[in-house]
C-alpha positions in Angstrom: 31.8 6.6 -14.5 31.1 3.0 -13.8 27.5 2.2 -12.8 27.0 -0.3 -10.1 23.7 -2.2 -10.4 22.5 -4.5 -7.7 19.5 -6.8 -8.0 18.3 -7.4 -4.5 16.0 -10.4 -4.5 14.2 -12.6 -2.0 15.0 -16.4 -2.1 17.5 -18.7 -3.6 17.4 -19.5 -7.3 17.0 -23.3 -7.7 16.2 -23.8 -11.4 19.3 -24.6 -13.4 17.9 -23.1 -16.7 17.2 -19.8 -15.0 20.6 -19.7 -13.4 22.3 -20.3 -16.8 20.3 -17.6 -18.5 21.1 -15.1 -15.8 24.8 -16.0 -15.8 24.9 -15.4 -19.6 23.3 -11.9 -19.3 25.5 -11.0 -16.3 28.6 -12.0 -18.4 27.4 -9.9 -21.4 26.7 -7.0 -19.1 30.3 -7.0 -17.7 31.5 -4.6 -20.4 28.8 -2.1 -19.6 28.3 -2.0 -15.9 29.1 -3.8 -12.7 26.0 -5.9 -11.9 25.6 -8.2 -8.9 22.7 -10.3 -7.7 22.1 -10.2 -3.9 19.9 -12.8 -2.5 18.2 -12.4 0.9 16.5 -15.4 2.6 12.8 -15.7 2.2 10.7 -16.0 5.2 9.3 -19.5 5.8 5.5 -19.4 6.0 2.6 -21.8 5.8 0.6 -22.0 2.5 -2.5 -20.4 4.1 -1.7 -17.1 5.6 -3.9 -14.5 7.3 -3.6 -10.8 6.1 -1.6 -10.0 9.3 0.7 -13.0 8.7 1.3 -11.9 5.1 2.2 -8.4 6.2 4.6 -9.9 8.8 6.3 -12.1 6.2 6.7 -9.1 3.8 8.1 -6.9 6.7 10.7 -9.5 7.6 11.8 -9.9 4.0 11.7 -6.1 3.6 14.1 -5.6 6.5 16.6 -8.0 4.9 16.2 -6.2 1.6 16.7 -2.7 3.1 19.8 -3.9 5.0 21.4 -4.5 1.6 20.7 -1.0 0.2 23.0 1.9 0.9 21.6 5.4 1.6 23.1 6.8 -1.7 21.5 4.1 -3.8 18.7 4.9 -6.3 16.1 2.2 -5.7 13.8 0.8 -8.4 11.2 -1.6 -6.9 9.5 -4.1 -9.2 5.9 -3.9 -8.3 2.7 -4.9 -10.1 1.3 -1.5 -9.6 4.4 0.3 -10.7 4.9 2.3 -13.9 4.8 0.3 -17.1 7.8 1.2 -19.4 9.0 0.2 -22.8 12.6 -1.1 -23.2 13.5 2.2 -24.6 12.1 4.1 -21.6 14.0 1.9 -19.2 17.1 2.5 -21.3 16.4 6.3 -21.0 16.0 6.0 -17.2 19.3 4.2 -16.8 21.0 6.7 -19.1 19.6 9.7 -17.2 20.6 8.2 -13.8 24.2 7.8 -15.0 24.2 11.3 -16.5 23.1 12.8 -13.2 25.7 11.0 -11.2 23.6 8.1 -9.8 26.3 5.4 -9.9 24.5 3.0 -7.5 21.2 1.6 -8.6 19.3 -1.2 -7.0 16.5 -3.1 -8.5 14.4 -4.9 -5.9 12.4 -8.1 -6.5 10.2 -9.2 -3.6 9.3 -12.7 -2.6 6.1 -14.6 -3.6 4.0 -12.2 -1.5 5.5 -9.0 -3.0 7.3 -6.1 -1.2 6.6 -4.5 2.1 5.3 -1.0 2.5 8.7 0.0 3.9 10.6 -1.1 0.8 8.0 0.6 -1.5 8.4 3.8 0.5 12.3 3.6 0.3 12.1 3.1 -3.5 12.7 6.1 -5.8 10.6 4.5 -8.5 8.3 1.6 -8.9 8.5 -0.4 -12.1 6.0 -2.9 -13.5 6.9 -5.3 -16.3 3.3 -6.4 -16.9 -0.1 -6.5 -15.3 0.5 -10.3 -15.3 2.1 -12.0 -12.3 5.4 -13.7 -12.9 7.3 -16.1 -10.6 9.9 -13.9 -8.8 12.7 -16.3 -9.9 11.7 -15.8 -13.6 11.7 -12.0 -13.0 15.4 -12.1 -12.3 16.1 -13.4 -15.8 13.6 -11.0 -17.4 15.2 -8.1 -15.5 18.8 -8.8 -16.4 17.9 -9.3 -20.0 16.1 -5.9 -20.0 19.1 -4.2 -18.3 21.3 -5.7 -21.0 18.9 -4.5 -23.7 18.9 -1.0 -22.2 22.7 -0.8 -22.4 22.6 -2.0 -26.0 20.0 0.6 -26.9 21.9 3.4 -25.2 25.1 2.5 -27.1 23.2 2.3 -30.4 24.2 -1.3 -30.7 22.0 -3.7 -32.6 19.7 -5.9 -30.6 16.8 -8.0 -31.9 13.4 -6.6 -31.4 
């Protein structure tokens, strides 16, 4: 069974070095799974936002994210308050999802303000990479590398630690 993984993310990637890194890992992943990156537009907002305006921005971005996720998709939202996992635990999660017939998996990366409550509620799981905050563009690269690492771990193939 081929697993289809989508990375639904807010905003366009501008940095050439990040694009090159992501393209390299997507190429490597080609022999393991079908992985696609789906970008949804970020909501333009002023630098200083009220709490209400922040919620509105996240809701608008959230609607765009949810429009890209099918009803039969297992959703893993990247959230700072999500569960911390090791690379081996992520590999185990992906292996179990494939074993139990979940062939569509979406990882969701929010914009600079994070994810809306609606997206978090739709998620089947929330994953945190660290208690630190990372730029959401950099998270794309970290995520595709970890997905690649997970497939290498599950196949028993060597990968530097």
